[in-house]
C-alpha positions in Angstrom: 0.0 0.0 0.0 1.3 3.4 -1.0 1.5 5.9 1.9 -0.2 9.2 1.7 1.7 12.5 1.7 0.6 13.1 5.3 1.9 9.6 6.4 5.2 10.3 4.6 5.6 13.6 6.4 4.8 11.9 9.7 7.5 9.2 9.2 10.1 11.8 8.2 9.2 13.9 11.3 9.5 10.9 13.6 12.8 9.9 12.1 14.3 13.4 12.2 13.0 14.1 15.8 14.3 10.8 17.1 17.7 11.3 15.5 18.2 14.8 16.8 16.7 14.4 20.3 17.5 10.8 21.1 13.8 10.0 21.8 10.6 9.7 19.7 8.0 12.5 19.6 4.7 12.4 21.4 1.4 11.9 19.6 0.6 15.7 19.9 4.1 16.6 18.6 3.5 14.4 15.6 0.1 15.9 15.0 1.4 19.5 15.3 4.1 18.7 12.7 1.5 17.9 10.0 -1.3 20.2 11.1 -3.6 17.6 12.8 -5.2 18.5 16.1 -7.1 15.2 16.6 -5.0 12.5 18.4 -7.3 9.8 17.0 -6.5 10.9 13.4 -2.8 10.8 14.3 -3.2 7.3 15.7 -5.0 6.1 12.6 -2.1 7.2 10.4 0.5 5.8 12.8 -1.3 2.5 12.7 -0.8 2.5 8.9 2.9 3.2 9.3 3.1 0.3 11.8 1.2 -2.0 9.5 3.4 -1.2 6.6 6.5 -1.9 8.6 8.0 1.5 9.1 7.5 1.9 12.8 6.9 -0.3 15.9 4.5 0.9 18.7 4.0 0.4 22.4 0.6 2.1 22.8 0.7 2.0 26.6 4.0 3.8 26.8 4.5 7.5 26.3 6.7 8.2 23.2 6.4 4.4 22.5 7.5 4.7 18.9 10.5 3.0 17.2 11.8 3.4 13.7 12.2 -0.1 12.1 13.9 1.2 9.0 17.1 2.1 10.9 19.6 4.2 9.1 17.0 5.6 6.7 17.0 9.4 6.9 13.7 9.7 5.0 10.8 7.6 4.0 12.1 7.6 0.4 15.3 5.9 1.5 13.5 3.5 3.8 11.2 2.5 0.9 14.0 1.9 -1.6 14.0 5.2 -3.4 16.8 7.5 -4.3 16.6 11.3 -3.8 17.7 13.6 -6.6 18.3 17.3 -5.7 15.8 19.6 -7.4 17.9 22.7 -8.2 15.2 25.0 -9.5 13.7 25.9 -12.9 15.0 25.8 -16.4 13.4 27.5 -19.3 12.2 25.4 -22.3 11.4 28.6 -24.1 13.1 31.9 -23.2 16.3 31.2 -21.3 16.3 31.9 -17.6 19.0 31.7 -15.0 18.9 28.6 -12.8 18.9 29.7 -9.1 21.8 28.6 -7.0 21.1 26.1 -4.2 23.2 28.3 -1.9 25.9 27.4 0.6 23.5 25.5 2.9 23.1 22.7 0.4 19.9 21.5 -1.3 16.5 21.9 0.4 14.3 20.3 -2.3 14.5 16.8 -3.7 12.5 14.4 -5.9 12.2 10.7 -5.0 12.6 8.0 -7.7 12.6 4.3 -7.5 16.0 2.5 -7.9 14.5 0.7 -10.9 14.5 4.0 -12.8 17.9 5.3 -11.5 20.7 2.8 -11.8 23.5 5.3 -11.3 22.8 8.2 -8.9 26.2 9.9 -9.3 26.1 13.3 -10.8 22.3 13.5 -11.1 20.2 16.6 -10.5 16.7 17.7 -11.5 15.2 20.8 -12.9 11.6 21.9 -13.3 10.8 22.9 -16.9 9.2 26.3 -17.6 7.8 26.8 -21.1 6.5 24.6 -24.0 9.4 24.7 -26.5 10.0 20.9 -26.0 6.5 19.6 -26.2 7.3 17.3 -29.2 9.9 15.6 -26.9 7.0 15.0 -24.5 8.2 17.7 -22.1 5.6 20.1 -21.0 5.5 23.1 -18.8 5.8 22.0 -15.1 7.5 18.6 -15.9 10.7 17.7 -14.2 13.8 16.6 -16.2 16.5 14.5 -14.5 20.0 15.5 -15.7 23.3 13.8 -15.7 26.1 16.3 -15.1 28.5 16.3 -18.0 30.3 18.9 -20.1 30.1 17.2 -23.5 27.2 16.3 -25.8 26.6 14.6 -29.1 24.6 16.2 -31.9 20.9 15.7 -31.1 21.4 15.3 -27.3 18.8 17.1 -25.2 20.9 19.2 -22.8 20.9 22.1 -20.4 23.4 24.6 -21.7 24.8 27.7 -20.0 25.1 30.7 -22.2 28.1 32.5 -20.8 27.5 36.0 -22.2 23.8 36.1 -21.3 24.4 34.3 -18.0 21.3 32.2 -18.7 20.5 28.5 -19.0 18.2 26.8 -21.5 17.0 23.3 -22.3 17.3 22.4 -26.0 18.7 19.8 -28.5 22.2 20.7 -29.4 23.7 20.6 -32.9 27.2 21.8 -33.9 27.3 23.6 -37.2 30.9 24.7 -38.1 31.7 27.6 -35.8 28.3 27.9 -34.2 25.8 25.9 -32.1 22.2 25.4 -33.1 19.9 25.1 -30.1 16.8 23.4 -31.5 13.4 23.5 -29.8 11.0 20.6 -30.1 8.0 22.7 -31.1 7.1 23.3 -34.7 5.9 26.8 -33.9 9.3 27.9 -32.7 12.5 28.6 -34.5 16.0 27.5 -33.4 18.5 30.0 -32.3 22.2 30.1 -32.9 25.1 31.0 -30.6 28.8 31.1 -30.9 30.4 27.8 -29.9 32.7 29.4 -27.3 29.6 31.0 -25.7 28.0 27.6 -24.8 28.8 25.4 -21.8 27.0 22.1 -21.5 25.9 21.5 -18.0 24.1 18.2 -18.3 22.1 15.7 -20.4 18.5 14.7 -19.9 18.3 11.1 -18.8 14.7 11.0 -17.5 11.5 13.0 -17.7 9.0 13.1 -14.8 5.6 14.0 -16.1 3.4 16.2 -13.9 -0.2 15.0 -14.5 -2.9 17.7 -14.4 -5.6 17.0 -11.8 -9.1 17.0 -13.1 -11.7 18.7 -11.1 -14.2 16.3 -9.5 
C-alpha cells in the first residue's frame, strides 16, 4: 500500500525528531508537525505506518515509537527510493537563470525508484518552464533529471549555460561549423544560434518526470 503524503511527512518527522533528540516524539508533537489536532487521526495514520513496517509501537508507553527502517534518513530511503536534488527551474522557451542552491546545500528533492535510476552519481533535477520541448513530450511543469556532463553529441537534449547572457536553457544541441544550433522541439518555434565558445554544456537529460494535471471532480 502506498503511503499518503501526510503519512510520509509523519514518518520523516518521527525519524528526524528521534535522531536529533534521542527520543521519539509524542502523539501531539507528531500531529502538530503535520497540522492535525485530533489524536485519533494521528493514531489512525501511525497504525498504517506500523502495519506497513515503518515503525513499531507500544501504545501503553508515552513516546512508545520506534523506527524499524534504521539508518534511513527519510521515508524515500526506507522504501528503496533515491533522492535527486531539485535545483530550480529551467526555461524550455526563453532562457532563464537557474537559481543557486546556496551554501547551505539543497533543500528540495524528488524521489525516484531505484529501478528508474541505476547510477545516482552526478544527477540533478530541474523543473521545466515553457513549452518549447512539447514534441519531446516535455511540457511546462514537468521535471527533467539531468546527468552532469560537459560534452554532448549532436541531437542530445541538454541544459546549456550561455556565458554572455548568464542564462540556462533546455534544447537539443547541434554543432554547425563555428556555431551551435539550439533546437526546440516545437514546430511553432525557430531554433536560435550562438557562438560555440559561448556555450557550456551542464548536463544531459536522462529521464522526464511528467506532472499530471488534476481533473476537477
